[in-house]
LODREN-789800 format. One line per 3 residues: number of its first residue (from 1); their letters; for each residue x, y, z of N, C-alpha, C. Coordinates in nm, 3 decimals, padded with zeros to 5 digits. Last residue first. Layout:
NUM = a = X/Y/Z/X/Y/Z/X/Y/Z | ...
//
This chain:
289 = rgi = -00.366/-00.296/-01.354/-00.303/-00.310/-01.223/-00.409/-00.287/-01.115 | -00.430/-00.483/-01.657/-00.459/-00.376/-01.561/-00.391/-00.404/-01.428 | -00.352/-00.553/-01.986/-00.324/-00.587/-01.847/-00.348/-00.463/-01.759
286 = ait = -00.488/-00.707/-02.274/-00.458/-00.583/-02.202/-00.439/-00.623/-02.056 | -00.479/-00.884/-02.584/-00.453/-00.881/-02.440/-00.435/-00.737/-02.392 | -00.623/-01.087/-02.828/-00.594/-00.950/-02.787/-00.585/-00.946/-02.634
283 = vrg = -00.545/-01.340/-03.064/-00.578/-01.304/-02.925/-00.538/-01.159/-02.898 | -00.443/-01.431/-03.295/-00.589/-01.420/-03.287/-00.637/-01.382/-03.147 | -00.149/-01.257/-03.261/-00.219/-01.351/-03.348/-00.369/-01.330/-03.342
280 = yvt = -00.188/-01.042/-03.031/-00.096/-01.155/-03.046/-00.167/-01.262/-03.129 | -00.222/-00.700/-02.979/-00.270/-00.817/-03.054/-00.157/-00.919/-03.068 | -00.304/-00.511/-02.694/-00.198/-00.558/-02.784/-00.244/-00.688/-02.850
277 = kkl = -00.411/-00.245/-02.504/-00.455/-00.351/-02.596/-00.346/-00.384/-02.696 | -00.148/-00.164/-02.269/-00.267/-00.135/-02.348/-00.297/-00.251/-02.444 | -00.038/-00.248/-01.964/-00.023/-00.288/-02.104/-00.153/-00.258/-02.176
274 = ils = -00.116/-00.137/-01.740/00.029/-00.142/-01.758/00.062/-00.195/-01.896 | -00.386/00.082/-01.678/-00.331/-00.027/-01.757/-00.180/-00.021/-01.756 | -00.600/00.151/-01.392/-00.497/00.187/-01.490/-00.444/00.062/-01.560
271 = gtk = -00.750/00.117/-01.166/-00.815/00.172/-01.285/-00.716/00.216/-01.390 | -00.646/-00.007/-00.948/-00.612/00.134/-00.966/-00.682/00.199/-01.085 | -00.746/-00.267/-00.964/-00.755/-00.193/-00.838/-00.734/-00.044/-00.858
268 = sla = -00.955/-00.406/-01.225/-00.828/-00.357/-01.172/-00.851/-00.279/-01.043 | -01.187/-00.482/-01.345/-01.146/-00.558/-01.227/-01.014/-00.511/-01.167 | -01.211/-00.301/-01.557/-01.325/-00.326/-01.469/-01.285/-00.395/-01.339
265 = lac = -00.973/-00.313/-01.703/-01.001/-00.197/-01.619/-01.110/-00.225/-01.517 | -01.005/-00.554/-01.841/-00.893/-00.538/-01.749/-00.919/-00.422/-01.652 | -01.230/-00.487/-01.991/-01.237/-00.600/-01.898/-01.123/-00.593/-01.796
262 = pea = -01.139/-00.272/-02.149/-01.241/-00.249/-02.046/-01.255/-00.364/-01.947 | -00.931/-00.419/-02.303/-00.903/-00.306/-02.213/-01.012/-00.283/-02.110 | -01.073/-00.637/-02.435/-00.953/-00.656/-02.352/-00.932/-00.542/-02.253
259 = vgc = -01.313/-00.495/-02.547/-01.313/-00.621/-02.472/-01.191/-00.626/-02.379 | -01.532/-00.214/-02.609/-01.408/-00.287/-02.624/-01.420/-00.418/-02.550 | -01.781/-00.126/-02.587/-01.679/-00.022/-02.608/-01.542/-00.084/-02.630
256 = lgl = -02.020/-00.322/-02.771/-01.928/-00.304/-02.660/-01.828/-00.194/-02.691 | -02.174/-00.410/-02.980/-02.240/-00.330/-02.879/-02.153/-00.305/-02.757 | -02.029/-00.527/-03.171/-02.096/-00.619/-03.078/-02.171/-00.543/-02.969
253 = mea = -01.910/-00.317/-03.293/-02.005/-00.394/-03.375/-02.084/-00.494/-03.289 | -01.728/-00.241/-03.107/-01.849/-00.160/-03.118/-01.955/-00.233/-03.202 | -01.501/-00.380/-03.136/-01.607/-00.446/-03.060/-01.736/-00.365/-03.058
250 = rsp = -01.299/-00.242/-03.244/-01.402/-00.286/-03.339/-01.514/-00.361/-03.268 | -01.198/00.036/-03.043/-01.210/-00.107/-03.067/-01.320/-00.137/-03.167 | -00.952/00.280/-02.929/-01.078/00.240/-02.992/-01.078/00.091/-03.025
247 = tap = -00.795/00.282/-02.603/-00.788/00.280/-02.749/-00.921/00.235/-02.808 | -00.859/00.284/-02.336/-00.757/00.378/-02.382/-00.753/00.388/-02.534 | -01.206/00.277/-02.226/-01.082/00.216/-02.277/-00.987/00.321/-02.333
244 = iqk = -01.381/00.322/-01.960/-01.335/00.410/-02.066/-01.203/00.356/-02.118 | -01.670/00.128/-01.855/-01.528/00.162/-01.856/-01.495/00.256/-01.972 | -01.924/00.052/-01.893/-01.904/00.160/-01.796/-01.758/00.206/-01.794
241 = nit = -01.921/-00.168/-02.057/-01.945/-00.037/-02.120/-01.938/00.080/-02.023 | -01.884/-00.380/-01.875/-01.780/-00.345/-01.972/-01.798/-00.203/-02.024 | -02.128/-00.380/-01.739/-02.003/-00.362/-01.666/-01.891/-00.318/-01.759
238 = ddd = -02.308/-00.430/-01.951/-02.315/-00.305/-01.875/-02.186/-00.277/-01.801 | -02.237/-00.691/-02.043/-02.220/-00.574/-02.129/-02.218/-00.443/-02.050 | -02.059/-00.888/-01.793/-02.177/-00.851/-01.873/-02.151/-00.720/-01.947
235 = lfi = -01.769/-01.097/-01.799/-01.837/-00.974/-01.760/-01.953/-00.941/-01.852 | -01.637/-01.380/-01.667/-01.710/-01.331/-01.783/-01.796/-01.212/-01.740 | -01.322/-01.474/-01.551/-01.446/-01.404/-01.521/-01.508/-01.351/-01.650
232 = lng = -01.123/-01.730/-01.450/-01.172/-01.663/-01.571/-01.311/-01.606/-01.543 | -00.848/-01.778/-01.254/-00.992/-01.754/-01.248/-01.033/-01.674/-01.371 | -00.595/-02.030/-01.336/-00.646/-01.894/-01.312/-00.796/-01.891/-01.301
229 = ala = -00.428/-02.238/-01.407/-00.487/-02.237/-01.272/-00.538/-02.098/-01.235 | -00.360/-02.260/-01.664/-00.280/-02.166/-01.586/-00.328/-02.157/-01.442 | -00.552/-02.425/-01.761/-00.415/-02.477/-01.759/-00.322/-02.386/-01.678
226 = aig = -00.769/-02.251/-01.756/-00.766/-02.363/-01.661/-00.625/-02.419/-01.649 | -00.709/-02.093/-01.975/-00.700/-02.034/-01.841/-00.696/-02.144/-01.734 | -00.748/-02.283/-02.182/-00.623/-02.210/-02.169/-00.604/-02.153/-02.029
223 = ehl = -01.013/-02.368/-02.152/-00.903/-02.464/-02.133/-00.769/-02.393/-02.111 | -01.157/-02.130/-02.207/-01.175/-02.204/-02.082/-01.053/-02.292/-02.053 | -01.062/-02.080/-02.467/-01.045/-01.980/-02.361/-01.055/-02.047/-02.224
220 = gke = -01.147/-02.301/-02.611/-01.004/-02.275/-02.598/-00.974/-02.176/-02.486 | -01.427/-02.270/-02.609/-01.364/-02.380/-02.537/-01.215/-02.355/-02.512 | -01.638/-02.013/-02.589/-01.506/-02.043/-02.644/-01.432/-02.148/-02.560
217 = hfk = -01.876/-01.930/-02.480/-01.878/-02.056/-02.555/-01.739/-02.098/-02.604 | -01.833/-01.680/-02.373/-01.848/-01.793/-02.281/-01.839/-01.928/-02.353 | -01.813/-01.440/-02.499/-01.711/-01.540/-02.530/-01.723/-01.666/-02.443
214 = klt = -01.999/-01.271/-02.396/-02.023/-01.317/-02.533/-01.923/-01.425/-02.575 | -01.897/-01.181/-02.164/-01.988/-01.294/-02.155/-02.017/-01.353/-02.293 | -01.553/-01.089/-02.212/-01.696/-01.064/-02.226/-01.777/-01.193/-02.216
211 = taf = -01.306/-01.149/-01.954/-01.348/-01.131/-02.093/-01.498/-01.105/-02.094 | -01.021/-01.183/-01.741/-01.157/-01.138/-01.766/-01.183/-01.121/-01.915 | -00.835/-01.334/-01.480/-00.851/-01.309/-01.623/-00.997/-01.273/-01.649
208 = ltv = -00.600/-01.369/-01.229/-00.734/-01.320/-01.261/-00.739/-01.278/-01.408 | -00.345/-01.422/-01.164/-00.441/-01.534/-01.147/-00.582/-01.494/-01.185 | -00.016/-01.340/-01.217/-00.153/-01.312/-01.260/-00.239/-01.437/-01.242
205 = sne = 00.234/-01.423/-01.164/00.180/-01.320/-01.074/00.035/-01.286/-01.108 | 00.337/-01.593/-01.351/00.265/-01.655/-01.238/00.213/-01.553/-01.139 | 00.472/-01.420/-01.521/00.347/-01.480/-01.566/00.267/-01.538/-01.450
202 = pid = 00.601/-01.117/-01.394/00.605/-01.264/-01.395/00.470/-01.322/-01.436 | 00.624/-00.842/-01.626/00.574/-00.897/-01.500/00.583/-01.049/-01.507 | 00.664/-00.686/-01.861/00.772/-00.706/-01.763/00.718/-00.746/-01.626
199 = adk = 00.496/-00.671/-02.067/00.465/-00.584/-01.954/00.569/-00.593/-01.843 | 00.604/-00.866/-02.230/00.603/-00.728/-02.278/00.578/-00.629/-02.164 | 00.549/-01.090/-02.070/00.688/-01.054/-02.102/00.697/-00.909/-02.147
196 = caa = 00.275/-01.088/-02.076/00.343/-01.070/-01.947/00.489/-01.031/-01.969 | 00.239/-01.139/-02.350/00.193/-01.012/-02.292/00.262/-00.985/-02.158 | 00.338/-01.399/-02.379/00.402/-01.289/-02.451/00.365/-01.154/-02.391
193 = sia = 00.154/-01.538/-02.217/00.297/-01.542/-02.187/00.370/-01.425/-02.253 | -00.083/-01.486/-02.355/-00.067/-01.440/-02.217/00.080/-01.435/-02.179 | -00.030/-01.617/-02.598/-00.055/-01.473/-02.596/-00.035/-01.416/-02.456
190 = sri = -00.009/-01.884/-02.512/00.104/-01.819/-02.578/00.090/-01.667/-02.574 | -00.267/-01.934/-02.416/-00.153/-01.939/-02.325/-00.031/-01.866/-02.384 | -00.416/-01.905/-02.657/-00.445/-01.823/-02.539/-00.324/-01.818/-02.448
187 = eda = -00.306/-02.104/-02.818/-00.298/-01.964/-02.861/-00.321/-01.870/-02.743 | -00.377/-02.330/-02.670/-00.235/-02.299/-02.689/-00.217/-02.153/-02.732 | -00.654/-02.327/-02.696/-00.594/-02.307/-02.564/-00.447/-02.268/-02.576
184 = ttg = -00.757/-02.146/-02.997/-00.721/-02.265/-02.919/-00.660/-02.226/-02.784 | -01.045/-01.983/-03.125/-00.907/-01.972/-03.077/-00.875/-02.088/-02.983 | -01.305/-01.972/-03.221/-01.229/-02.095/-03.239/-01.084/-02.088/-03.196
181 = lrc = -01.313/-01.629/-03.294/-01.391/-01.753/-03.285/-01.300/-01.873/-03.310 | -01.056/-01.440/-03.126/-01.137/-01.473/-03.242/-01.211/-01.606/-03.217 | -01.067/-01.260/-02.812/-01.013/-01.361/-02.904/-01.110/-01.385/-03.019
178 = gig = -00.948/-01.072/-02.536/-01.040/-01.083/-02.648/-00.982/-01.186/-02.743 | -00.898/-01.026/-02.193/-00.873/-01.108/-02.312/-00.987/-01.095/-02.413 | -00.717/-00.872/-01.933/-00.838/-00.871/-02.016/-00.807/-00.940/-02.148
175 = ivy = -00.576/-00.963/-01.635/-00.558/-00.967/-01.780/-00.693/-00.972/-01.848 | -00.473/-00.793/-01.350/-00.582/-00.863/-01.416/-00.559/-00.852/-01.567 | -00.253/-00.815/-01.065/-00.284/-00.773/-01.201/-00.405/-00.850/-01.252
172 = psd = -00.245/-00.921/-00.815/-00.199/-00.783/-00.832/-00.230/-00.726/-00.970 | -00.529/-01.094/-00.695/-00.422/-01.091/-00.794/-00.376/-00.947/-00.811 | -00.713/-01.315/-00.477/-00.663/-01.183/-00.517/-00.546/-01.196/-00.613
169 = tvl = -00.958/-01.551/-00.560/-00.824/-01.527/-00.511/-00.769/-01.395/-00.566 | -01.289/-01.405/-00.545/-01.192/-01.499/-00.599/-01.054/-01.461/-00.545 | -01.628/-01.364/-00.458/-01.488/-01.338/-00.427/-01.401/-01.446/-00.489
166 = vsv = -01.931/-01.211/-00.520/-01.846/-01.322/-00.560/-01.700/-01.283/-00.536 | -02.224/-01.133/-00.351/-02.087/-01.090/-00.380/-02.000/-01.212/-00.407 | -02.549/-01.109/-00.458/-02.448/-01.205/-00.411/-02.311/-01.153/-00.450
163 = gpd = -02.750/-00.962/-00.577/-02.727/-00.944/-00.434/-02.629/-01.043/-00.374 | -02.773/-01.051/-00.843/-02.709/-00.922/-00.814/-02.674/-00.902/-00.667 | -02.686/-01.408/-00.837/-02.781/-01.298/-00.851/-02.713/-01.167/-00.811
160 = avv = -02.459/-01.617/-01.006/-02.487/-01.534/-00.890/-02.587/-01.425/-00.923 | -02.381/-01.932/-01.081/-02.461/-01.823/-01.136/-02.507/-01.740/-01.016 | -02.104/-02.132/-01.123/-02.179/-02.051/-01.028/-02.252/-01.941/-01.103
157 = ikp = -02.004/-02.454/-01.172/-02.048/-02.334/-01.243/-02.136/-02.257/-01.147 | -01.715/-02.633/-01.056/-01.854/-02.591/-01.043/-01.879/-02.476/-01.139 | -01.477/-02.870/-00.947/-01.530/-02.787/-01.057/-01.677/-02.756/-01.034
154 = aqv = -01.404/-02.636/-00.675/-01.405/-02.672/-00.817/-01.423/-02.823/-00.833 | -01.619/-02.534/-00.409/-01.500/-02.605/-00.455/-01.515/-02.644/-00.602 | -01.726/-02.242/-00.272/-01.760/-02.341/-00.373/-01.631/-02.404/-00.425
151 = rii = -01.820/-02.125/00.041/-01.705/-02.151/-00.047/-01.742/-02.265/-00.142 | -02.019/-01.878/00.163/-02.022/-02.013/00.108/-01.905/-02.029/00.013 | -02.115/-01.706/00.438/-02.008/-01.712/00.338/-01.997/-01.856/00.291
148 = pvd = -02.427/-01.551/00.531/-02.337/-01.667/00.521/-02.232/-01.650/00.413 | -02.473/-01.278/00.729/-02.480/-01.319/00.589/-02.380/-01.434/00.571 | -02.656/-01.178/01.012/-02.546/-01.256/00.958/-02.573/-01.295/00.813
145 = gdl = -02.812/-00.849/00.983/-02.794/-00.983/01.039/-02.677/-01.054/00.973 | -02.813/-00.589/00.891/-02.938/-00.643/00.947/-02.921/-00.780/01.012 | -02.568/-00.543/00.783/-02.610/-00.457/00.893/-02.734/-00.513/00.964
142 = iag = -02.573/-00.720/00.571/-02.484/-00.750/00.685/-02.522/-00.666/00.806 | -02.734/-00.586/00.392/-02.786/-00.706/00.457/-02.703/-00.743/00.579 | -02.555/-00.387/00.313/-02.680/-00.350/00.379/-02.740/-00.467/00.454
139 = nve = -02.364/-00.544/00.188/-02.327/-00.472/00.310/-02.450/-00.425/00.387 | -02.523/-00.626/-00.031/-02.475/-00.724/00.066/-02.433/-00.656/00.196 | -02.574/-00.385/-00.168/-02.685/-00.466/-00.118/-02.638/-00.563/-00.009
136 = rts = -02.309/-00.302/-00.219/-02.403/-00.214/-00.149/-02.517/-00.295/-00.088 | -02.186/-00.509/-00.364/-02.146/-00.484/-00.226/-02.244/-00.393/-00.150 | -02.241/-00.549/-00.630/-02.320/-00.624/-00.532/-02.296/-00.578/-00.389
133 = srn = -02.063/-00.422/-00.789/-02.191/-00.355/-00.769/-02.276/-00.425/-00.664 | -01.851/-00.600/-00.819/-01.841/-00.495/-00.719/-01.974/-00.425/-00.691 | -01.789/-00.898/-00.869/-01.906/-00.817/-00.905/-01.925/-00.707/-00.801
130 = vit = -01.536/-00.972/-00.748/-01.559/-00.973/-00.892/-01.672/-00.879/-00.930 | -01.302/-00.881/-00.515/-01.446/-00.886/-00.541/-01.470/-00.873/-00.691 | -01.036/-01.092/-00.407/-01.080/-00.972/-00.474/-01.227/-00.991/-00.510
127 = fgg = -00.876/-01.211/-00.102/-00.961/-01.224/-00.220/-00.982/-01.089/-00.286 | -00.765/-01.255/00.152/-00.678/-01.251/00.034/-00.755/-01.269/-00.096 | -00.924/-01.235/00.374/-00.906/-01.367/00.316/-00.814/-01.371/00.195
124 = tka = -00.922/-00.961/00.425/-00.873/-01.054/00.528/-00.842/-01.190/00.469 | -01.043/-00.863/00.191/-00.904/-00.829/00.223/-00.845/-00.927/00.323 | -01.303/-00.972/00.208/-01.216/-01.001/00.093/-01.070/-00.976/00.129
121 = tee = -01.394/-00.858/00.446/-01.386/-01.004/00.433/-01.292/-01.042/00.320 | -01.392/-00.589/00.372/-01.305/-00.636/00.481/-01.286/-00.787/00.474 | -01.587/-00.589/00.169/-01.450/-00.547/00.139/-01.353/-00.598/00.245
118 = vsp = -01.814/-00.662/00.312/-01.765/-00.750/00.206/-01.619/-00.718/00.176 | -01.758/-00.590/00.666/-01.807/-00.559/00.531/-01.755/-00.662/00.431 | -01.849/-00.707/00.978/-01.748/-00.718/00.873/-01.808/-00.690/00.734
115 = rgm = -01.963/-00.473/01.225/-01.994/-00.584/01.135/-01.889/-00.589/01.024 | -01.980/-00.256/01.399/-01.899/-00.372/01.436/-01.926/-00.495/01.351 | -02.100/-00.027/01.324/-02.186/-00.126/01.388/-02.110/-00.254/01.425
112 = vet = -01.890/00.104/01.202/-01.952/00.165/01.320/-02.034/00.064/01.398 | -01.847/-00.068/00.984/-01.744/-00.050/01.086/-01.805/00.003/01.215 | -02.084/-00.035/00.839/-02.048/-00.168/00.890/-01.943/-00.158/01.000
109 = ats = -02.081/00.246/00.779/-02.183/00.187/00.865/-02.142/00.052/00.922 | -01.811/00.468/00.812/-01.871/00.358/00.735/-01.961/00.276/00.827 | -01.683/00.653/00.975/-01.825/00.676/00.943/-01.889/00.563/00.864
106 = ivp = -01.448/00.720/01.228/-01.494/00.627/01.126/-01.644/00.646/01.102 | -01.189/00.887/01.322/-01.333/00.916/01.314/-01.388/00.834/01.198 | -00.925/00.814/01.543/-00.989/00.788/01.413/-01.139/00.815/01.421
103 = eig = -00.720/01.042/01.714/-00.843/00.963/01.723/-00.904/00.941/01.584 | -00.385/01.010/01.773/-00.482/01.074/01.683/-00.607/00.986/01.679 | -00.180/00.890/01.904/-00.273/00.967/01.984/-00.376/01.042/01.902
100 = lea = -00.042/00.729/01.745/00.018/00.861/01.766/-00.071/00.949/01.853 | -00.209/00.518/01.722/-00.086/00.496/01.799/-00.011/00.626/01.824 | -00.396/00.601/01.542/-00.433/00.606/01.684/-00.311/00.586/01.774
97 = lrk = -00.311/00.542/01.293/-00.269/00.671/01.347/-00.308/00.689/01.494 | -00.447/00.309/01.239/-00.304/00.301/01.270/-00.256/00.430/01.335 | -00.695/00.412/01.175/-00.680/00.336/01.300/-00.533/00.321/01.338
94 = ave = -00.635/00.524/00.927/-00.682/00.610/01.036/-00.666/00.540/01.171 | -00.575/00.294/00.780/-00.468/00.390/00.809/-00.509/00.482/00.924 | -00.833/00.171/00.777/-00.715/00.100/00.827/-00.605/00.198/00.868
91 = ngg = -00.998/00.356/00.652/-01.021/00.321/00.792/-00.898/00.256/00.854 | -00.871/00.359/00.390/-00.888/00.479/00.473/-00.906/00.448/00.620 | -00.879/00.118/00.254/-00.753/00.161/00.313/-00.765/00.279/00.407
88 = hhg = -01.143/00.100/00.171/-01.035/00.074/00.076/-00.902/00.132/00.126 | -01.346/00.184/00.327/-01.331/00.040/00.313/-01.212/00.002/00.224 | -01.310/00.463/00.286/-01.300/00.404/00.419/-01.275/00.255/00.414
85 = glv = -01.291/00.639/00.059/-01.227/00.507/00.062/-01.209/00.448/00.200 | -01.276/00.964/00.203/-01.295/00.879/00.085/-01.230/00.744/00.111 | -01.232/01.058/00.452/-01.340/01.122/00.377/-01.369/01.048/00.246
82 = pia = -01.136/00.959/00.761/-01.141/00.911/00.623/-01.260/00.975/00.550 | -00.978/01.157/00.984/-01.112/01.138/00.929/-01.103/01.086/00.785 | -00.834/01.185/01.287/-00.805/01.135/01.153/-00.938/01.092/01.093
79 = yrl = -00.770/01.444/01.530/-00.860/01.352/01.462/-00.806/01.312/01.325 | -00.555/01.589/01.640/-00.655/01.530/01.729/-00.737/01.422/01.659 | -00.359/01.748/01.522/-00.335/01.603/01.537/-00.432/01.539/01.637
76 = dpt = -00.421/01.998/01.451/-00.379/01.981/01.590/-00.352/01.835/01.625 | -00.510/01.970/01.185/-00.375/02.025/01.211/-00.327/02.012/01.355 | -00.663/01.652/01.128/-00.675/01.791/01.171/-00.537/01.844/01.213
73 = vvi = -00.631/01.469/00.842/-00.585/01.477/00.981/-00.591/01.624/01.022 | -00.824/01.296/00.617/-00.790/01.429/00.664/-00.748/01.419/00.810 | -00.761/01.061/00.372/-00.781/01.082/00.515/-00.739/01.223/00.550
70 = vap = -00.871/00.881/00.100/-00.824/01.012/00.144/-00.861/01.031/00.291 | -00.786/00.622/-00.126/-00.847/00.660/00.001/-00.788/00.794/00.043 | -00.814/00.683/-00.480/-00.735/00.656/-00.359/-00.818/00.688/-00.236
67 = dhw = -01.056/00.524/-00.691/-01.006/00.644/-00.626/-00.918/00.605/-00.508 | -01.150/00.272/-00.760/-01.030/00.320/-00.826/-00.975/00.448/-00.765 | -01.375/00.217/-00.618/-01.284/00.107/-00.644/-01.151/00.154/-00.701
64 = kdt = -01.538/00.436/-00.604/-01.464/00.400/-00.483/-01.363/00.288/-00.505 | -01.481/00.634/-00.904/-01.560/00.545/-00.820/-01.474/00.496/-00.705 | -01.387/00.919/-00.953/-01.441/00.825/-01.051/-01.535/00.728/-00.981
61 = llp = -01.293/01.256/-00.892/-01.358/01.134/-00.846/-01.411/01.049/-00.961 | -01.188/01.501/-00.947/-01.113/01.384/-00.993/-01.184/01.253/-00.965 | -01.319/01.710/-00.830/-01.322/01.702/-00.976/-01.258/01.575/-01.031
58 = acg = -01.265/01.647/-00.543/-01.397/01.636/-00.605/-01.395/01.628/-00.758 | -01.013/01.702/-00.436/-01.041/01.568/-00.491/-01.168/01.562/-00.575 | -01.021/01.966/-00.350/-00.913/01.921/-00.437/-00.942/01.790/-00.505
55 = rva = -01.242/01.972/-00.183/-01.244/02.051/-00.307/-01.135/02.007/-00.403 | -01.144/01.801/00.019/-01.264/01.766/-00.057/-01.270/01.844/-00.188 | -00.919/01.941/00.117/-00.905/01.807/00.060/-01.024/01.770/-00.027
52 = iga = -01.038/02.177/00.210/-00.932/02.183/00.110/-00.919/02.049/00.040 | -01.221/02.079/00.404/-01.268/02.151/00.286/-01.165/02.156/00.175 | -01.071/01.972/00.608/-01.143/01.880/00.521/-01.187/01.949/00.393
49 = smv = -00.746/02.126/00.641/-00.890/02.123/00.665/-00.957/02.028/00.567 | -00.461/01.908/00.687/-00.525/02.030/00.638/-00.672/02.025/00.677 | -00.285/01.673/00.589/-00.282/01.750/00.714/-00.330/01.890/00.678
46 = gvi = -00.402/01.392/00.429/-00.388/01.537/00.417/-00.392/01.603/00.554 | -00.296/01.106/00.286/-00.323/01.163/00.418/-00.298/01.312/00.408 | -00.401/00.884/00.047/-00.351/01.020/00.066/-00.393/01.066/00.205
43 = vdc = -00.329/00.565/-00.081/-00.385/00.643/00.029/-00.319/00.780/00.033 | -00.214/00.473/-00.316/-00.334/00.408/-00.264/-00.406/00.492/-00.160 | -00.096/00.658/-00.604/-00.085/00.609/-00.467/-00.218/00.550/-00.423
40 = kgy = -00.152/00.738/-00.858/-00.013/00.704/-00.830/00.008/00.655/-00.687 | -00.409/00.824/-00.891/-00.367/00.712/-00.973/-00.224/00.667/-00.946 | -00.329/01.149/-00.791/-00.435/01.055/-00.828/-00.383/00.949/-00.924
37 = lev = -00.121/01.334/-00.767/-00.115/01.210/-00.690/-00.218/01.105/-00.732 | -00.180/01.555/-00.926/-00.052/01.486/-00.944/-00.051/01.348/-00.878 | -00.422/01.634/-00.822/-00.416/01.592/-00.962/-00.290/01.510/-00.985
34 = fvd = -00.338/01.714/-00.572/-00.424/01.595/-00.582/-00.429/01.543/-00.726 | -00.184/01.943/-00.631/-00.121/01.826/-00.571/-00.207/01.700/-00.584 | -00.237/02.191/-00.733/-00.260/02.076/-00.821/-00.207/01.946/-00.761
31 = pay = -00.173/02.373/-00.526/-00.310/02.368/-00.580/-00.340/02.245/-00.665 | 00.018/02.192/-00.284/00.013/02.286/-00.396/-00.126/02.273/-00.456 | 00.187/02.079/00.009/00.062/02.112/-00.061/00.085/02.214/-00.172
28 = pvl = 00.464/01.855/-00.013/00.407/01.984/00.025/00.281/02.013/-00.055 | 00.475/01.521/00.091/00.463/01.610/-00.025/00.403/01.743/00.021 | 00.642/01.238/00.202/00.587/01.367/00.242/00.590/01.462/00.123
25 = eae = 00.574/00.891/00.193/00.635/01.007/00.129/00.566/01.134/00.176 | 00.583/00.691/00.495/00.520/00.743/00.374/00.600/00.860/00.318 | 00.582/00.557/00.738/00.685/00.528/00.638/00.635/00.570/00.500
22 = lfa = 00.416/00.643/00.932/00.355/00.557/00.829/00.457/00.510/00.725 | 00.597/00.801/01.080/00.527/00.689/01.144/00.472/00.590/01.041 | 00.672/00.990/00.891/00.773/00.902/00.950/00.708/00.779/01.012
19 = air = 00.427/01.116/00.844/00.496/01.047/00.735/00.600/00.950/00.789 | 00.375/01.231/01.095/00.285/01.128/01.042/00.356/01.047/00.933 | 00.590/01.411/01.112/00.569/01.310/01.217/00.483/01.195/01.165
16 = mga = 00.548/01.574/00.891/00.670/01.494/00.900/00.655/01.382/01.002 | 00.307/01.698/00.963/00.313/01.610/00.848/00.434/01.519/00.850 | 00.391/01.853/01.178/00.293/01.748/01.200/00.295/01.647/01.086
13 = erf = 00.565/02.022/01.035/00.616/01.940/01.145/00.522/01.824/01.175 | 00.394/02.156/00.853/00.496/02.061/00.806/00.547/01.970/00.917 | 00.197/02.337/00.861/00.177/02.215/00.941/00.281/02.109/00.906
10 = rpl = 00.260/02.537/00.688/00.258/02.573/00.830/00.237/02.451/00.921 | 00.236/02.408/00.434/00.367/02.445/00.489/00.365/02.472/00.639 | 00.013/02.129/00.443/00.035/02.271/00.420/00.166/02.310/00.487
7 = tvv = 00.089/01.801/00.322/00.073/01.896/00.432/00.090/02.040/00.385 | 00.028/01.467/00.254/00.029/01.602/00.198/00.005/01.701/00.311 | 00.169/01.156/00.232/00.121/01.256/00.327/00.137/01.394/00.264
4 = vik = 00.088/00.854/00.077/00.152/00.985/00.062/00.088/01.081/00.163 | 00.141/00.508/00.051/00.078/00.617/00.124/00.158/00.745/00.102 | 00.077/00.207/-00.103/00.157/00.329/-00.110/00.079/00.444/-00.048
1 = m = 00.084/-00.119/00.000/00.000/00.000/00.000/00.088/00.125/00.000
//
């Protein structure tokens, strides 16, 4: 988790203390500091008024899955207030600051009520959430009572309703895949290997793969990912079309804004690509972080 502490010049001493404790980078405040930091860190700790932090971040907001967590620490070091991303690192860092005598002010409902959120369950178990839109309904149900956690052992086919959160083994990267009709398992594996090499990441560091539901019938895709012991996620059209791909795609003929890039972006943690859409024979690959 990369943490950056931003402080106004007059609160530099307080900022230095927090940065040293969190082993974080210290950055002086400037009008464009949030623009510079967005997408480059996981957590921003601002030693400033909440208004400055909120106004600085507001034009940059996308969604809670890709925005950094933002914590405001009052200049007197009395309170640490997660204003963004409480379930995505904000609450965790605020609680750590309690060791400095800074009181965490937590507002997320599940935390306040002492109930484990879907996000907390995923993080504790080393999982990632596939269908992120489900968390609002499931977290609401958690507030009302116990929600069972059911582990499905392979081989199985799982069809989940909107109110079911699906968790799979966490992965630092996600590979989005598009392929031509009849692409073989060998072609899929070869393309993934070449893409990982181009992105300069170990092939075994990726366990999460995503494509469009329209490719569910592709036997080679299933077999290729199974051979890599990966999780292959098929995304619906709405999820894909909510993304903003980096490059245009002929998938518009299928009613999609793309396949490889938006699928990688949809399940990525930072909403960024380390490899834009690249064609390897009959397979197209994009890698998100």
